[in-house]
C-alpha positions as CSV (number, residue, x, y, z in Angstrom):
1,M,45.6,-15.7,-31.4
2,C,44.9,-19.2,-32.6
3,V,44.7,-18.3,-36.3
4,V,47.0,-16.0,-38.2
5,F,46.7,-15.1,-41.9
6,V,49.8,-14.0,-43.6
7,G,49.8,-12.8,-47.2
8,E,52.3,-14.0,-49.8
9,N,54.0,-12.2,-52.7
10,S,52.4,-14.3,-55.4
11,G,48.7,-14.0,-56.6
12,D,45.9,-15.3,-54.4
13,K,47.9,-17.8,-52.3
14,H,48.0,-17.3,-48.6
15,Q,49.9,-19.0,-45.9
16,Q,47.7,-20.0,-42.9
17,L,49.2,-20.6,-39.5
18,V,47.0,-22.5,-37.1
19,C,47.7,-22.9,-33.4
20,A,48.0,-26.5,-32.3
21,N,45.4,-26.1,-29.6
22,C,42.7,-24.3,-31.7
23,Q,40.7,-27.4,-32.4
24,H,40.9,-28.4,-28.8
25,V,39.5,-25.0,-27.7
26,F,36.6,-25.1,-30.2
27,R,35.8,-28.7,-29.1
28,D,35.7,-27.6,-25.4
29,I,33.3,-24.7,-26.3
30,L,31.0,-26.9,-28.3
31,D,31.0,-29.6,-25.6
32,S,30.3,-27.2,-22.7
33,K,27.2,-27.4,-20.6
34,F,26.0,-24.1,-21.9
35,S,26.2,-25.1,-25.6
36,Q,24.6,-28.5,-24.8
37,Q,21.9,-26.8,-22.7
38,E,22.8,-28.8,-19.6
39,L,23.1,-26.0,-17.1
40,A,21.5,-26.6,-13.7
41,A,17.8,-26.0,-13.8
42,C,14.6,-26.9,-12.1
43,K,12.9,-29.6,-14.1
44,P,10.0,-30.9,-12.1
45,I,8.1,-34.0,-13.3
46,L,4.4,-33.3,-12.9
47,T,3.2,-36.7,-11.8
48,P,-0.5,-37.2,-11.2
49,A,0.1,-37.2,-7.4
50,W,1.9,-33.8,-7.7
51,V,-0.8,-32.2,-9.8
52,I,-3.7,-33.5,-7.6
53,S,-1.9,-32.4,-4.4
54,L,-1.3,-28.9,-5.9
55,F,-5.0,-28.4,-6.7
56,I,-6.1,-29.7,-3.3
57,T,-3.6,-27.4,-1.5
58,T,-4.7,-24.4,-3.5
59,G,-8.4,-25.1,-2.7
60,I,-7.6,-25.6,1.0
61,I,-5.9,-22.2,1.1
62,F,-8.3,-20.2,-1.0
63,I,-11.7,-21.3,0.3
64,P,-11.1,-20.3,4.0
65,I,-9.8,-16.9,2.7
66,G,-12.9,-16.5,0.6
67,L,-15.2,-17.4,3.4
68,S,-13.4,-15.0,5.8
69,S,-13.7,-12.2,3.2
70,L,-17.4,-12.8,2.7
71,F,-18.1,-12.9,6.4
72,A,-16.1,-9.7,6.9
73,S,-18.0,-8.0,4.1
74,E,-21.4,-9.1,5.5
75,R,-20.5,-7.4,8.8
76,V,-20.0,-4.1,7.1
77,V,-23.1,-1.9,7.5
78,E,-23.8,0.6,4.7
79,I,-26.4,3.3,4.3
80,V,-26.7,4.6,0.7
81,D,-29.0,7.5,-0.1
82,R,-29.4,9.1,-3.6
83,Y,-30.4,12.7,-3.1
84,D,-29.8,14.5,-6.4
85,D,-33.4,14.2,-7.6
86,A,-35.0,14.3,-4.1
87,C,-33.3,17.6,-3.3
88,V,-34.9,19.4,-6.2
89,P,-38.6,20.2,-6.2
90,S,-40.6,17.4,-8.0
91,N,-42.3,19.8,-10.4
92,Y,-39.0,20.7,-12.0
93,N,-38.1,19.1,-15.3
94,K,-34.6,18.4,-16.5
95,N,-33.9,21.9,-17.9
96,M,-35.4,23.5,-14.8
97,K,-33.2,21.4,-12.6
98,I,-30.1,22.8,-14.3
99,E,-31.5,26.3,-13.9
100,H,-32.2,25.7,-10.3
101,I,-28.7,24.4,-9.5
102,Q,-27.0,27.2,-11.4
103,N,-29.1,29.9,-9.8
104,Q,-27.1,31.4,-6.9
105,G,-30.2,32.8,-5.2
106,S,-32.2,29.6,-5.1
107,N,-32.4,27.6,-1.9
108,K,-30.2,24.5,-2.1
109,S,-30.8,23.3,1.4
110,C,-32.3,19.8,1.7
111,I,-33.2,17.6,4.6
112,R,-32.8,13.8,4.4
113,N,-33.7,11.2,7.1
114,L,-31.7,8.0,7.1
115,I,-32.6,5.0,9.2
116,V,-29.8,2.9,10.6
117,P,-30.5,-0.8,9.6
118,K,-28.1,-2.4,12.1
119,Q,-25.8,-1.3,14.9
120,M,-22.9,0.8,13.5
121,R,-19.7,1.0,15.5
122,S,-17.4,4.0,15.2
123,P,-15.7,5.2,13.2
124,I,-18.4,5.6,10.6
125,F,-17.0,6.8,7.3
126,V,-18.9,9.3,5.2
127,Y,-18.5,9.2,1.4
128,Y,-20.0,11.0,-1.5
129,Q,-20.6,8.9,-4.6
130,L,-20.8,10.2,-8.1
131,E,-22.0,8.2,-11.2
132,N,-21.6,8.9,-14.9
133,F,-18.7,11.3,-14.1
134,F,-15.6,10.4,-16.2
135,Q,-12.7,11.7,-14.2
136,N,-10.4,9.4,-16.3
137,H,-10.8,11.6,-19.5
138,R,-7.4,12.3,-20.9
139,R,-7.8,16.1,-21.1
140,Y,-9.4,16.3,-17.7
141,V,-6.6,14.3,-16.0
142,K,-3.8,16.4,-17.6
143,S,-5.5,19.7,-16.8
144,R,-3.5,20.5,-13.6
145,S,-0.4,22.0,-12.3
146,D,1.5,19.9,-9.7
147,K,3.9,22.7,-8.9
148,Q,1.1,25.0,-8.1
149,L,-0.5,22.4,-5.9
150,R,2.8,22.3,-4.0
151,S,2.2,26.1,-3.3
152,K,4.9,27.1,-5.8
153,V,2.9,29.4,-8.0
154,D,4.6,30.2,-11.4
155,E,2.8,31.5,-14.4
156,D,5.0,29.5,-16.7
157,D,3.9,26.2,-15.2
158,I,0.1,26.6,-15.8
159,D,0.0,25.9,-19.6
160,A,-1.4,22.4,-18.9
161,C,-4.3,24.0,-16.9
162,K,-6.0,25.4,-20.0
163,P,-8.8,26.4,-20.5
164,E,-9.0,27.0,-16.7
165,D,-5.6,28.7,-16.3
166,S,-6.5,32.4,-15.9
167,A,-9.4,34.8,-15.9
168,N,-9.4,38.5,-16.6
169,N,-5.6,38.3,-16.8
170,T,-5.5,36.9,-13.3
171,L,-4.0,33.6,-12.4
172,I,-6.5,31.0,-11.2
173,V,-5.4,29.2,-8.0
174,P,-5.8,26.3,-8.1
175,C,-5.9,26.0,-11.9
176,G,-7.1,23.2,-14.2
177,L,-10.3,21.4,-14.9
178,I,-10.0,19.0,-12.0
179,A,-9.7,21.8,-9.4
180,W,-12.3,23.9,-11.2
181,S,-14.9,21.1,-10.9
182,L,-14.3,20.5,-7.2
183,F,-17.2,18.8,-5.4
184,N,-18.9,21.4,-3.2
185,D,-21.9,19.7,-1.6
186,T,-21.9,19.8,2.2
187,Y,-23.5,17.6,4.8
188,S,-24.5,18.2,8.4
189,F,-25.5,15.3,10.6
190,S,-27.6,15.0,13.8
191,V,-29.2,12.1,15.7
192,K,-31.9,12.7,18.3
193,T,-31.2,16.5,18.2
194,I,-27.5,15.8,18.8
195,S,-25.2,17.3,16.2
196,L,-22.5,14.9,14.9
197,D,-19.2,16.3,13.9
198,S,-17.9,14.8,10.6
199,S,-14.3,15.3,11.6
200,G,-11.6,15.5,9.0
201,L,-12.8,16.8,5.7
202,I,-15.5,19.3,5.0
203,G,-16.5,18.3,1.5
204,G,-14.9,21.1,-0.4
205,A,-17.7,23.7,0.1
206,K,-15.1,26.4,-0.3
207,L,-11.3,26.4,-0.1
208,N,-9.7,28.3,2.7
209,E,-7.5,30.9,1.2
210,S,-5.4,31.1,4.3
211,I,-4.3,27.5,4.1
212,P,-1.7,26.4,1.5
213,L,-3.0,24.1,-1.3
214,S,-0.7,21.3,-0.2
215,E,-2.7,21.2,3.1
216,Q,-6.2,21.4,1.7
217,T,-7.4,17.8,2.3
218,D,-10.7,18.2,0.4
219,L,-8.8,19.3,-2.7
220,M,-6.2,16.5,-2.3
221,V,-9.0,13.9,-2.2
222,W,-10.7,15.3,-5.3
223,M,-7.4,15.7,-7.3
224,R,-6.9,11.9,-7.1
225,A,-8.7,11.2,-10.4
226,A,-10.9,8.1,-10.3
227,A,-10.4,5.3,-12.9
228,L,-14.1,4.5,-13.3
229,P,-17.2,6.7,-14.0
230,T,-18.8,5.5,-10.7
231,F,-16.6,6.3,-7.7
232,R,-16.7,7.2,-4.0
233,K,-14.5,9.8,-2.3
234,I,-14.1,10.2,1.4
235,Y,-15.9,13.2,3.0
236,G,-15.3,12.6,6.7
237,K,-16.1,10.3,9.6
238,L,-18.4,10.1,12.5
239,E,-16.8,9.2,15.9
240,V,-20.0,7.9,17.4
241,D,-21.8,4.5,17.7
242,L,-25.3,4.3,16.2
243,E,-28.0,1.8,17.2
244,A,-30.4,0.0,14.9
245,N,-33.5,2.1,13.9
246,D,-31.8,5.4,14.9
247,V,-32.8,8.2,12.5
248,I,-29.9,10.3,11.2
249,T,-31.1,13.7,10.0
250,V,-28.8,15.1,7.2
251,E,-29.0,18.7,6.1
252,I,-27.5,18.8,2.6
253,Q,-26.5,21.8,0.6
254,N,-27.1,20.6,-2.9
255,N,-24.6,22.8,-4.8
256,Y,-22.9,20.4,-7.2
257,N,-24.3,20.3,-10.8
258,T,-24.7,16.7,-12.0
259,Y,-27.9,17.4,-13.9
260,S,-26.3,18.7,-17.0
261,F,-24.6,15.3,-17.7
262,D,-27.3,13.0,-16.2
263,G,-25.1,12.2,-13.3
264,K,-26.1,10.8,-9.9
265,K,-25.2,11.9,-6.4
266,K,-25.3,9.6,-3.4
267,L,-24.5,10.0,0.3
268,V,-22.8,6.9,1.8
269,L,-22.3,6.0,5.5
270,S,-20.3,2.9,6.0
271,T,-18.4,1.0,8.7
272,T,-15.3,-1.0,7.8
273,S,-13.7,-4.4,8.4
274,W,-10.2,-5.9,7.9
275,I,-10.8,-6.0,4.1
276,G,-12.0,-2.3,4.0
277,G,-15.5,-1.5,3.0
278,K,-18.3,-3.7,1.8
279,N,-17.0,-5.8,-1.1
280,D,-18.2,-9.3,-1.9
281,F,-16.1,-9.6,-5.1
282,L,-12.9,-10.6,-3.2
283,G,-14.6,-13.4,-1.3
284,V,-16.5,-14.7,-4.4
285,A,-13.2,-14.7,-6.4
286,Y,-11.3,-16.7,-3.8
287,L,-14.2,-19.2,-3.4
288,S,-14.5,-19.6,-7.2
289,V,-10.8,-20.3,-7.6
290,G,-10.8,-22.7,-4.6
291,G,-13.9,-24.5,-5.9
292,L,-12.4,-24.9,-9.4
293,C,-9.2,-26.3,-7.9
294,F,-11.2,-28.9,-5.9
295,S,-13.2,-29.7,-9.0
296,F,-10.1,-30.3,-11.1
297,A,-8.5,-32.4,-8.3
298,I,-11.6,-34.7,-8.2
299,F,-11.7,-34.9,-12.0
300,F,-8.0,-36.0,-12.2
301,I,-8.5,-38.5,-9.3
302,L,-11.4,-40.1,-11.2
303,L,-9.5,-40.1,-14.4
304,Y,-6.4,-41.6,-12.8
305,V,-8.6,-44.4,-11.1
306,V,-10.8,-45.2,-14.1
307,K,-8.2,-44.9,-16.9
308,P,-4.7,-45.1,-15.4
309,R,-1.6,-45.3,-17.5
310,P,2.2,-45.7,-16.7
311,L,4.1,-42.5,-16.3
312,G,6.3,-41.8,-19.3
313,D,4.8,-44.5,-21.5
314,P,6.5,-44.2,-24.9
315,S,3.6,-45.8,-26.7
316,Y,1.8,-42.4,-26.5
317,L,4.4,-40.7,-28.6
318,S,3.2,-39.6,-31.9
319,W,5.8,-41.5,-33.9
320,N,4.9,-44.7,-32.0
321,K,1.2,-44.2,-32.5
322,N,1.6,-43.8,-36.3
323,P,4.9,-45.4,-37.4
324,A,3.7,-45.8,-41.0
325,G,3.4,-42.0,-41.3
326,L,7.1,-41.4,-40.6
327,M,9.1,-39.9,-43.4
328,F,12.8,-40.3,-43.9
């Protein structure tokens, strides 16, 4: 120790023993690079040339990416068909539509003809799109049993599934609001009397009891709750090339009730590109950022040419601009 305090016999007097090198140690600590904030660090000086070059480089990188993304999005061919209203007789009002969809004996079959606008190369992905459906509701998202979905059924693990946990003292499998509201419309495709197999998924018409829940692909797709009220989910894909003006005949079983909450149902057929499906936002975002960077670069160049000033000019410091206002 550098400092030792030793008490004496008399009153409040104490004898203090100080090591000879204590002051030297404290001085070294106070004069260290850490205390003086002189540790090695990157301290770039943003000169006008550096700033202008940075903006120009960012624009050169972002604008080609934006153009490539837009061109890729334009090459994607989409067919979007809303069928929820068209697949119910036109003389039905809103309440009658609900009764129609809830009536097990009514005919839900519907034929839709879709015209191919451009050549569509395989694979052609088939999606169903729902609107005004809030899968992100807190109670809806929590109403599930992950252990049950892994085919490990245990009655003690379904409390989170309420109110769709059991019926007539029988365990519901799969339980929960998400599984209970499984999308169950089905689609059958044909072109020029040739039936097209939408391989992969089947749209969740009815779960196969002989297959474990962990292998039910339709259920797995539906259980991934969407973040927004308008969303698409994969239904299947068509492994066939379609030519422009081809007519796709779709037989739809309109089973899913979206009429009680003013929802919309759409059938989507889409090709893909290296950025995925049709999405102009990515390209527009890159072009916007690149354009802004070029605009800032031009602005700073003009400013530097029209009104230059020396780098690090002390006359621009506040105390040099207004020396009379300094207080001591």
